[in-house]
C-alpha positions, 0 to 999 in steps of 0.5 A, spaced: 520 471 589 524 476 585 522 480 580 526 479 573 530 484 570 528 486 563 532 486 557 533 487 550 531 480 548 525 480 552 523 487 549 523 485 543 518 479 545 513 483 547 514 488 542 512 483 537 507 480 540 504 486 540 505 488 534 502 482 531 496 483 535 496 490 533 496 488 526 490 483 526 485 488 530 479 491 527 480 498 527 478 503 523 484 505 519 484 497 517 477 497 515 479 503 511 485 499 507 481 493 507 475 496 503 480 500 498 482 493 497 476 490 495 473 496 491 479 496 486 478 489 484 471 490 483 474 497 479 478 492 476 474 488 472 470 493 469 474 498 467 478 493 463 472 491 460 472 498 458 479 499 456 478 492 451 472 495 447 476 502 446 482 497 444 478 493 439 476 500 436 482 502 434 484 494 432 478 491 430 479 482 431 478 482 423 484 487 422 488 483 428 486 476 424 488 479 417 495 481 420 496 474 423 495 471 417 500 476 413 505 474 418 503 466 418 505 467 411 511 472 410 515 471 417 518 476 422 517 482 417 510 482 418 510 481 425 506 486 427 500 483 432 502 483 440 499 482 446 498 489 451 496 491 458 498 497 458 495 503 453 496 511 451 489 513 451 488 520 448 481 525 447 480 531 443 478 536 447 473 541 444 476 548 442 471 551 446 472 547 452 479 550 454 480 554 459 482 562 459 490 559 462 490 553 457 492 554 450 490 550 445 496 547 441 498 544 447 492 542 451 487 540 445 489 533 446 490 529 452 493 523 454 495 519 459 499 513 460 494 507 463 497 500 466 493 494 468 499 490 470 500 488 477 506 494 477 503 498 473 504 506 475 499 509 478 501 516 478 502 517 471 510 517 472 510 511 467 515 506 471 520 511 473 516 511 480 516 507 485 507 507 485 507 501 481 510 497 487 507 500 493 500 498 489 503 491 488 506 491 496 499 493 498 494 488 494 498 482 496 500 484 503 498 477 506 501 473 501 507 477 502 507 476 509 506 469 509 513 469 505 516 472 511 517 479 506 516 485 508 510 489 504 510 494 509 517 497 507 515 504 504 511 507 508 515 504 514 521 508 510 517 514 508 521 519 511 528 515 510 532 515 503 534 509 500 538 504 504 540 497 504 535 495 509 529 498 505 533 496 498 533 489 501 526 489 503 523 491 495 528 486 492 525 480 497 518 483 495 519 483 487 522 476 487 516 473 492 511 477 487 515 474 481 517 481 478 522 480 473 522 487 469 517 490 463 518 490 456 519 497 453 515 494 446 509 489 449 507 486 455 507 479 452 515 480 452 515 481 460 519 475 464 515 476 470 513 469 474 508 467 478 503 472 482 505 477 477 505 473 472 498 471 473 495 477 475 497 480 469 495 475 464 488 476 465 489 484 462 492 483 456 489 485 449 491 484 442 494 490 438 497 492 432 504 494 433 510 492 436 513 499 438 512 501 445 505 503 448 506 512 447 507 511 439 501 508 438 495 512 442 489 510 441 483 515 441 477 515 447 472 519 449 472 524 455 467 519 459 472 514 457 478 517 459 476 520 465 473 512 467 480 510 466 483 516 471 478 514 476 481 508 476 488 511 477 486 514 482 483 508 486 489 505 485 492 510 489 487 511 494 489 503 497 496 505 497 494 511 501 489 507 506 495 502 507 500 507 508 495 510 513 494 504 517 502 502 517 503 509 520 498 507 527 502 500 527 509 504 526 507 510 531 504 504 536 510 500 535 515 507 537 511 508 543 512 500 546 519 501 544 520 508 548 516 505 555 519 497 555 525 501 554 524 505 561 521 499 564 525 495 569 521 489 571 517 484 567 510 485 572 510 492 568 510 489 561 505 484 563 500 490 566 502 493 559 500 488 555 494 487 559 492 493 559 492 493 551 488 488 551 493 482 550 494 476 553 501 475 556 505 470 560 510 471 565 513 464 563 514 467 556 515 474 556 519 479 561 519 487 564 520 493 567 520 497 573 516 504 572 522 510 572 517 515 575 515 518 569 508 518 568 508 518 561 511 510 562 505 508 566 502 501 563 495 505 564 498 512 561 502 508 556 496 503 554 492 509 554 496 513 548 498 507 544 490 506 544 489 512 541 494 512 535 488 508 532 481 509 531 483 517 530 475 519 528 472 521 534 466 525 536 468 531 541 463 528 547 468 522 546 475 526 546 472 528 552 471 523 556 478 520 554 481 526 557 477 526 563 480 519 563 486 520 562 486 526 568 483 521 572 488 516 571 494 522 572 491 524 578 491 517 581 498 516 579 501 522 582 498 522 589 500 515 590 507 517 588 505 522 593 504 518 599 510 513 597 
């Protein structure tokens, strides 16, 4: 029976089948991502409870109710009560706690922007960076995948400048999450819908003042301030864990694509998938004959791809993997010489 030759359509099928498998594998990188995802939601609840207490110290319920009563009586001129989910928290450093290189005038008061919304920034850059988007995509990755969106676009395009492919993916993700842009004044004026709206509405607090949050800095203690900073750092850790996991998938995909390009016949592709632990039927896929390059021998390529995940290894594991690799190379070279 004649061997089936490889073409681009078959290579794509094999590659997509493997990526689906790789994303479902229980690897160290994926577990780190899932752990970061779970921990940030626990931290959200406790940190927002603290933020709510801090805000209410500056804007007590009775004052909010008084302002609301005056608004109801006098109308728009006294419309100074609003709900918000982002705040500038500040604490005053004691003069004796300043380091030698800190200027007393410029460093005595520390303030920082903290946004509890889904698209809230994680780097202190306000809404001028993509950290909020990266967080939202990492948190709702499964939901975005279910809507045929690409939540992994930022890690995949980390080394590329803005381009139409990236812009289109970002636009689709934002639309699927219901992100409609944030108000410059108060978050109850945002026009988000769906997932973004449902997420954000959990974190509104009544404030007095309708200008943007920077103009209403709210005092807190040093410990409270550090808790808010820890919260923002944890959001960044989810972004990092997501990127690290997707980087391993991207590396595997690249190695697979290179190997598949070198193959000529279906039997090699099926063998590769089998070595990688992926069920593969010749009736569904195709494959390629070896080019003679040891690197793309199915066993060797499978070993290399497997090494792109679960990277934390002991010294003994590394030695064992190297001996296994050398054994396969020697056997392959011997077989090639005999032929």
